[in-house]
C-alpha positions in Angstrom: -62.5 -23.4 -31.2 -60.1 -25.1 -33.6 -58.7 -27.5 -31.0 -56.7 -30.5 -32.3 -58.7 -32.9 -30.0 -61.8 -34.9 -30.8 -65.0 -33.1 -29.9 -67.2 -35.7 -28.2 -70.7 -35.9 -26.8 -70.9 -36.9 -23.2 -72.2 -40.3 -24.4 -69.3 -40.8 -26.8 -66.9 -40.0 -23.9 -68.7 -42.5 -21.6 -68.3 -45.2 -24.3 -64.5 -45.0 -23.8 -64.8 -46.2 -20.2 -64.6 -49.9 -19.5 -65.9 -52.0 -16.6 -63.4 -52.2 -13.7 -61.4 -49.1 -14.6 -60.5 -46.3 -12.2 -61.4 -42.7 -12.9 -60.2 -39.5 -11.3 -62.9 -36.8 -11.5 -62.5 -33.1 -10.8 -64.4 -31.6 -8.0 -63.9 -30.6 -4.4 -67.4 -30.3 -3.1 -69.7 -29.7 -6.1 -67.4 -26.8 -7.1 -65.6 -27.6 -10.3 -66.9 -31.1 -10.5 -67.4 -32.9 -13.8 -71.1 -33.2 -14.7 -72.0 -34.3 -18.2 -69.6 -37.2 -18.5 -70.4 -38.9 -15.2 -74.1 -38.6 -15.9 -73.5 -40.4 -19.2 -71.4 -43.0 -17.5 -74.2 -43.6 -15.1 -76.7 -44.0 -18.0 -74.3 -46.5 -19.7 -74.0 -48.5 -16.4 -77.8 -48.8 -16.2 -77.9 -50.0 -19.8 -75.2 -52.5 -19.2 -76.9 -53.8 -16.1 -80.2 -54.1 -17.9 -78.4 -56.2 -20.5 -77.0 -58.5 -17.8 -73.4 -57.2 -18.0 -71.3 -55.9 -15.2 -70.3 -52.3 -15.2 -68.8 -50.7 -12.1 -65.8 -48.3 -11.8 -63.5 -47.0 -9.1 -64.1 -43.3 -8.4 -61.6 -40.9 -7.0 -62.2 -37.2 -6.6 -60.8 -34.3 -4.6 -63.6 -34.6 -2.0 -67.4 -34.7 -2.2 -69.0 -33.8 -5.5 -72.5 -33.0 -6.9 -75.6 -34.8 -7.8 -74.5 -35.3 -11.4 -71.4 -37.2 -10.3 -71.7 -39.1 -7.0 -75.5 -39.0 -7.1 -75.9 -40.2 -10.6 -73.3 -42.9 -10.4 -74.5 -44.2 -7.0 -78.1 -44.3 -8.2 -76.9 -46.4 -11.2 -75.0 -48.8 -8.9 -71.9 -47.9 -10.9 -69.4 -47.3 -8.1 -67.3 -50.3 -7.1 -65.2 -48.3 -4.7 -64.8 -44.7 -3.7 -62.3 -42.5 -1.9 -61.5 -40.1 -0.2 -64.7 -38.2 0.9 -68.4 -38.0 0.0 -71.6 -36.3 1.1 -74.3 -37.7 -1.2 -77.2 -39.6 0.4 -77.5 -42.3 -2.3 -73.8 -43.0 -2.1 -73.8 -42.9 1.7 -76.5 -45.6 1.6 -74.6 -47.7 -0.8 -71.5 -47.5 1.5 -73.3 -48.3 4.7 -75.2 -51.2 3.0 -71.8 -52.6 1.8 -72.6 -52.3 -1.9 -69.8 -49.7 -2.5 -66.4 -50.1 -0.8 -65.3 -46.8 0.7 -62.1 -46.0 2.5 -61.7 -42.8 4.3 -58.4 -40.9 4.2 -56.9 -37.5 4.9 -57.3 -35.3 1.9 -53.7 -34.0 2.0 -52.5 -37.6 1.3 -54.6 -38.3 -1.8 -52.4 -36.8 -4.5 -49.2 -38.4 -3.3 -51.0 -41.8 -3.0 -51.9 -41.5 -6.7 -48.3 -40.7 -7.6 -47.0 -43.5 -5.3 -49.2 -46.0 -7.1 -51.0 -46.9 -3.8 -54.4 -46.8 -5.5 -53.4 -48.7 -8.6 -53.6 -47.5 -12.2 -55.6 -44.4 -13.0 -57.1 -45.1 -16.4 -58.9 -41.8 -17.1 -59.1 -38.3 -15.7 -62.4 -36.5 -16.3 -61.8 -32.8 -15.5 -63.9 -29.6 -15.9 -62.0 -26.7 -17.4 -62.9 -23.1 -18.5 -60.3 -23.2 -21.3 -57.9 -25.7 -23.0 -55.2 -24.7 -25.5 -53.8 -26.8 -28.3 -50.6 -27.1 -26.4 -52.4 -28.8 -23.5 -52.6 -25.9 -21.1 -55.7 -26.3 -19.0 -57.4 -23.6 -16.9 -59.5 -25.2 -14.2 -62.8 -23.7 -13.0 -64.0 -23.3 -9.4 -61.8 -25.9 -7.7 -58.4 -27.5 -8.0 -58.7 -30.4 -5.5 -56.6 -33.3 -7.0 -57.3 -32.4 -10.6 -53.7 -31.5 -11.5 -52.5 -34.9 -10.3 -55.3 -36.8 -12.1 -54.4 -34.9 -15.3 -50.7 -35.6 -14.9 -50.9 -39.3 -14.1 -54.0 -40.7 -15.8 -53.4 -42.8 -19.0 -56.0 -40.7 -20.9 -57.8 -37.4 -20.2 -61.4 -36.3 -21.0 -62.0 -32.6 -20.5 -65.4 -30.9 -20.0 -65.0 -27.4 -21.2 -67.8 -25.6 -19.3 -68.6 -22.2 -20.8 -70.6 -21.3 -17.7 -67.2 -20.3 -16.2 -65.4 -17.5 -18.0 -61.9 -17.9 -19.5 -61.0 -14.9 -17.3 -60.5 -17.4 -14.5 -57.0 -17.6 -15.8 -54.7 -16.4 -13.0 -57.0 -17.5 -10.1 -55.2 -20.8 -9.6 -51.7 -21.6 -8.2 -50.8 -25.1 -9.4 -47.8 -26.7 -7.6 -47.0 -30.4 -7.3 -44.1 -31.3 -4.9 -41.5 -33.8 -5.8 -41.8 -37.2 -4.2 -39.4 -38.7 -1.6 -36.4 -38.9 -1.5 -36.2 -35.7 -3.5 -39.0 -33.6 -1.9 -38.1 -30.1 -0.8 -40.0 -27.6 1.3 -43.2 -26.1 -0.2 -42.1 -22.4 -0.9 -45.1 -20.7 0.7 -44.3 -18.5 3.7 -47.3 -16.3 3.8 -50.9 -17.0 3.1 -50.9 -15.0 -0.2 -47.6 -16.4 -1.6 -47.8 -18.2 -4.9 -45.3 -20.9 -5.9 -46.7 -22.6 -9.0 -48.3 -22.1 -12.4 -51.7 -20.7 -13.4 -52.6 -23.7 -15.5 -52.0 -27.4 -15.6 -49.7 -28.4 -18.5 -50.0 -31.9 -20.0 -49.0 -33.6 -23.2 -51.9 -32.9 -25.5 -51.6 -36.4 -27.1 -53.1 -37.8 -23.9 -56.3 -35.9 -24.3 -58.9 -38.4 -25.6 -61.5 -35.7 -26.3 -63.3 -32.6 -25.1 -67.0 -32.3 -24.2 -68.6 -28.9 -24.3 -71.0 -28.0 -21.6 -72.7 -24.9 -20.1 -73.8 -25.9 -16.5 -73.6 -24.1 -13.1 -72.0 -25.8 -10.1 -74.5 -27.8 -8.1 -73.7 -26.0 -4.8 -76.6 -25.9 -2.4 -77.1 -22.7 -0.5 -76.3 -22.9 3.2 -79.0 -22.1 5.7 -78.9 -18.8 7.5 -77.4 -19.0 11.0 -79.9 -20.1 13.6 -79.7 -19.2 17.3 -77.6 -22.3 18.0 -75.0 -21.9 15.2 -74.9 -18.2 15.8 -74.1 -18.7 19.5 -71.4 -21.3 18.6 -69.8 -18.8 16.2 -69.9 -16.0 18.9 -68.3 -18.3 21.4 -65.4 -19.1 19.0 -64.9 -15.4 18.4 -65.1 -14.5 22.1 -62.5 -17.2 22.9 -60.1 -16.1 20.2 -60.4 -12.4 21.2 -59.5 -13.5 24.8 -56.5 -15.3 23.5 -55.3 -12.0 21.8 -55.8 -10.2 25.1 -53.8 -12.8 26.9 -50.9 -12.6 24.5 -51.3 -16.1 23.2 -52.3 -15.0 19.8 -50.4 -12.2 18.1 -52.3 -8.9 17.9 -52.0 -9.1 14.1 -53.9 -12.4 14.4 -53.3 -15.7 12.5 -54.8 -17.3 9.5 -58.1 -19.1 10.0 -59.1 -22.6 8.7 -62.8 -23.3 8.8 -64.6 -26.5 7.7 -67.6 -26.7 5.5 -71.2 -26.0 6.5 -73.5 -23.9 8.5 -71.5 -23.8 11.7 -68.4 -22.8 9.7 -70.3 -20.0 8.0 -71.5 -18.8 11.4 -67.9 -18.9 12.8 -66.6 -16.7 10.0 -69.5 -14.4 10.3 -68.9 -14.0 14.0 -65.1 -13.4 13.5 -66.0 -10.7 11.0 -68.3 -8.9 13.4 -66.2 -9.1 16.6 -64.6 -5.7 17.3 -61.5 -7.2 18.9 -60.7 -9.5 16.0 -58.5 -7.5 13.5 -58.8 -8.0 9.7 -57.5 -11.5 9.1 -56.5 -14.0 6.4 -57.8 -17.4 5.7 -55.8 -20.5 4.7 -58.3 -23.3 4.3 -59.9 -25.8 1.9 -63.3 -24.2 1.0 -64.2 -20.6 0.3 -67.9 -20.2 1.2 -70.5 -17.4 0.9 -69.6 -16.0 4.3 -66.0 -15.6 3.2 -67.0 -13.4 0.2 -69.3 -11.3 2.4 -66.5 -10.8 5.1 -64.0 -10.0 2.4 -66.2 -7.3 0.9 -66.6 -5.7 4.3 -62.8 -5.5 4.5 -62.5 -7.8 7.6 -61.0 -10.7 5.5 -58.1 -9.5 3.5 -57.1 -12.7 1.7 -58.4 -16.2 1.2 -56.4 -19.3 0.1 -58.4 -22.5 -0.6 -58.8 -25.3 -3.0 -62.4 -24.7 -3.9 -64.8 -21.8 -4.4 -67.9 -23.4 -2.9 -70.4 -20.6 -3.1 -74.0 -20.3 -4.2 -74.7 -19.5 -7.8 -75.8 -16.0 -6.9 -72.6 -15.3 -5.1 -70.5 -16.9 -7.9 -72.2 -14.7 -10.5 -71.3 -11.7 -8.3 -67.7 -12.8 -8.1 -67.5 -13.2 -11.9 -68.8 -9.7 -12.4 -66.1 -8.4 -10.1 -63.2 -10.8 -10.9 -60.5 -8.0 -10.8 -61.4 -7.4 -7.1 -61.5 -11.0 -6.1 -58.5 -12.3 -8.1 -56.3 -10.0 -6.0 -57.8 -11.4 -2.8 -58.0 -15.1 -3.3 -56.2 -18.1 -4.8 -57.1 -21.8 -5.4 -54.4 -24.4 -4.9 -54.2 -28.2 -5.1 -55.5 -29.9 -1.9 -52.1 -31.3 -1.0 -51.0 -27.7 -0.7 -54.1 -26.2 0.8 -54.1 -29.0 3.4 -50.3 -29.4 3.8 -49.3 -30.2 7.4 -46.0 -28.5 6.7 -47.8 -25.2 5.8 -50.4 -25.5 8.6 -47.7 -25.5 11.2 -45.5 -23.0 9.4 -48.2 -20.4 9.0 -49.6 -20.9 12.5 -53.2 -21.7 11.4 -56.1 -21.7 13.8 -58.3 -24.6 12.8 -62.0 -24.7 13.4 -63.8 -28.0 12.5 -67.1 -29.7 13.3 -67.6 -32.8 15.4 -70.4 -35.3 15.4 -69.6 -36.1 19.1 -67.0 -35.3 21.7 -66.2 -37.4 24.7 -65.3 -36.3 28.2 -61.5 -36.4 27.5 -61.5 -34.4 24.2 -61.6 -37.3 21.7 -63.6 -36.4 18.6 -65.8 -38.5 16.3 -66.3 -36.5 13.0 -67.4 -39.3 10.7 -69.7 -42.0 12.1 -73.2 -42.1 13.5 -73.5 -44.4 16.5 -70.1 -45.9 15.7 -70.9 -47.7 12.6 -72.7 -45.7 9.9 -70.4 -43.5 7.8 -71.6 -39.9 7.4 -69.2 -38.1 5.1 -65.6 -38.7 6.0 -62.7 -37.2 7.8 -61.9 -34.8 5.0 -59.2 -32.3 5.8 -60.0 -31.9 9.5 -57.1 -34.1 10.5 -54.6 -32.4 8.3 -55.3 -29.1 10.1 -56.1 -30.4 13.6 -52.9 -32.2 14.1 -50.7 -29.3 13.1 -52.7 -26.2 14.1 -51.5 -23.3 16.3 -54.8 -23.8 18.1 -57.2 -26.6 17.2 -60.9 -26.1 17.8 -63.9 -28.4 17.4 -67.4 -27.2 17.5 -70.8 -28.9 17.8 -74.2 -28.1 19.2 -74.9 -29.3 22.8 -78.1 -31.1 21.7 -79.1 -33.1 18.6 -82.2 -34.8 17.3 -84.6 -32.5 19.0 -82.9 -32.9 22.4 -82.8 -36.7 22.4 -79.0 -36.9 21.8 -76.1 -35.3 23.6 -73.1 -34.9 21.3 -71.1 -34.8 24.6 -70.7 -38.4 25.6 -68.5 -40.5 28.0 -66.6 -42.2 25.2 -66.8 -41.5 21.4 -68.4 -44.3 19.5 -65.7 -43.8 16.7 -62.4 -42.0 17.0 -61.1 -39.6 14.3 -59.2 -37.1 16.4 -57.6 -38.1 19.7 -57.3 -36.0 22.8 -53.6 -35.4 21.9 -54.7 -33.2 18.9 -57.8 -31.5 20.2 -57.2 -28.4 22.2 -60.5 -26.5 22.5 -64.2 -27.6 22.4 -66.9 -25.1 21.7 -70.7 -25.6 21.8 -73.6 -23.2 22.1 -73.2 -23.6 25.9 -69.6 -22.4 26.1 -65.9 -23.1 25.6 -63.8 -25.9 27.2 -60.1 -25.1 27.0 -58.3 -28.5 27.3 -54.7 -27.2 27.1 -52.6 -28.3 30.0 -55.3 -30.3 31.7 -55.3 -34.0 32.6 -58.2 -36.3 31.8 -60.0 -35.7 35.1 -59.8 -31.9 34.6 -60.8 -32.2 30.9 -63.9 -34.2 31.9 -65.0 -31.5 34.4 -64.3 -28.7 31.9 -66.3 -30.3 29.1 -69.3 -31.2 31.3 -69.6 -27.8 33.0 -68.9 -25.6 30.0 -70.0 -27.5 26.9 -72.6 -30.1 27.8 -76.3 -29.1 27.7 -77.9 -28.7 31.2 -80.4 -31.5 30.3 -77.5 -34.0 30.2 -75.1 -32.6 32.8 -76.4 -34.6 35.7 -76.1 -37.9 33.8 -72.5 -37.0 32.7 -71.6 -35.8 36.2 -73.0 -39.1 37.6 -70.9 -41.1 35.2 -67.7 -39.1 35.8 -68.1 -39.1 39.6 -68.7 -42.8 39.7 -65.5 -43.6 37.8 -62.4 -42.5 39.6 -59.8 -45.1 39.1 -56.9 -44.7 36.6 -55.3 -41.8 34.8 -58.3 -41.7 32.4 -61.4 -42.4 34.5 -63.3 -44.8 32.2 -65.3 -47.9 32.7 -65.7 -49.9 29.5 -68.8 -51.8 30.6 -70.6 -48.4 31.0 -68.9 -46.1 28.6 -71.5 -46.6 25.8 -74.5 -46.5 28.1 -75.9 -43.3 26.5 -75.4 -44.8 23.0 -77.1 -48.0 24.0 -79.9 -46.1 25.7 -80.6 -44.2 22.4 -80.5 -47.4 20.3 -83.0 -49.0 22.7 -85.4 -46.1 23.3 -84.6 -43.4 20.7 -83.3 -41.1 23.4 -80.1 -40.8 25.5 -82.0 -39.6 28.5 -82.6 -41.9 31.5 -79.4 -44.0 31.3 -78.5 -45.9 34.4 -74.8 -46.4 35.0 -75.3 -49.4 37.3 
């Protein structure tokens, strides 16, 4: 290609990394994640460990990544600490066993924390790109995440040029990095489809330590088709939002949608696309999934703004064959822009995110199992929930084959308080918590969202506790959790 940078093998690039250094890797979900270099770093870590030498690094990414990054490094016991979000089983085990230090944080804060120096020195950025010029102009691939900040602030840069992604991706990205306080101004985005930045990341080419050439697809796993439960949750969200339009609480032209990652999120978007009373709408979110593309091609979704294109390989190939169509209808931004609280409130975004459990007063746990074991992380759910026009959380009414009720007296871990959560939706129905006190919220959630198999137990708890503004008894609040830990089921709890 005639580039003035060293062309390295992945192993040569890995040899530049030293024990104890901190690396910023591209990737927001497996989309756009670095692959060859982290695998080589993992192999080097295993060799160093076999020789009796320490080798562990700090790992910062946009969000979760793929098997070649989080998976390989975790399997090699190469991650000393990790932030801000993860979803890999091996890494999750290392975190919950205390072998890897993990601190959870809102995704919108990551880039400014890097700039502020809160995470210490960033030694290397390892970033996937579809094209790099001699002048240091970098065209990213299927995600932005925090890559632009890593590239701008790392001491040295290693770039994986992945030919699986066409150079025609130029123009898909909108790279904008705000000034830091006390000189920060408003982010100049006033509509979902506005652009305010550059199409590439521009860095001093002298900071590029080398390029590694690859040809690998993203490691995005296909989401399951909607089952009857997720389909019903999606339909309940759509029915609720349609009723809000009829009541005049949502404009007839509708508002931009934010939807989290996963099967429920896909079902929600599918249901919105099929509901006859929901007009064609826009999306301002983090992740663009398969269902977004399908809804867009049907004409029901007119524009999508995100920070990652997290689609199956089949769908991505389809997008690449029709780039002219999709480039006019989507944009990828840095995560501090896609998740900006300023923009969430300005644009009037309706947020829809997934809960692990919800308590009787509208508090939400979205990160921990039974209060102690980290699942994935808070991600961007807090960025959107706390600033949304309407904030919605979804979950099934039963889990673990009917042995667990995600509706509980008191959440075992708190990520989103009752002050931020407005609507709860399960396959049973919709609890609108707006303008209700804790006693009213409790009744609303039990009768409309809890599964019938657990309603009597929840009613019994609620009716037995009547004192105080928030009717709660600490000695009994975790009775359902304790029952599960003792017997493997939340059924049969005694409140006395």
